[in-house]
N, C-alpha and C positions, 0 to 999 in steps of 0.2 A: 533818338532816345537819349536821355541824359541820366547820368549816374552821379549822385552826390554822396561823397564818402564822409561820414560823420566821425570826428575824432573828439571824444570827450577828454578834457585835460584839467589837471590841477597841478600848478607849479611845475610845468614841464618845459620851460623856456629853452633849456639846453638840449633836450632830446627832440623837440619839435622839428628842427630843420632836417634831421635824418628821416624822421617819420614821413614828412611831406615829400622828401625826395624818393622814398620807397614806393610811393603810390604811383601806379602806372597812369599816365595821362592819355594813353591811347589803348583802347580795348576793342577787339573785333565786335562789330554790330552795335557799338555804343558810339553815338555822335559826339558826345562831350562828357568829360569827367571833371567834376568840380569838387572842392573840398569845403567842408563846414567844420569850423572849430567851435567847440562848446566849452567855454571857460567856466569851470565850476567854482568860481569865487577865488580864483588865484590871487597871489600878491606879487607875482613876478611880472615881467614885461612881455609875456607870451603873445598878446594881441599885436603888439608892435612888431614882433618877430614874424608873426603870421602875415601881417600886411607886407612886410619886406619880402616875404617868400611868394607873394602873389595869391594867397588864399582868398578865394572869392566870397565866402560867407563866414560870419562870426556872430556868436550869441554869447553874452556874458551874464552869468548869474551873479547876484550881488554877494551871495554867501555860498559856501560849500553845501550842497544838498545830496551828494552821493551820485554814484554812477547811473542808477536807474532813473532817478528824477532828472539828472542832467540830460540824459538822452531824450526824455519827453519834452524838454525845453525847445528842442528843435522842431517839434511837431506843432507847436502853437502858432 
């Protein structure tokens, strides 16, 4: 079983490293934990930081659409 943790972000380049570090990469009865960053139209370099941190999945909205719509972007 795989768990994908979704993190919606807007200009959070500086807080992203700590957030990613806080996510457990090993959970009992879960075979694999992966991270999905949803960039909600940010203007910072968050996606570059995410790549450097080894984040497996990234989605980028061209403009800020808000939390609820950003989360639905991952379902498409």
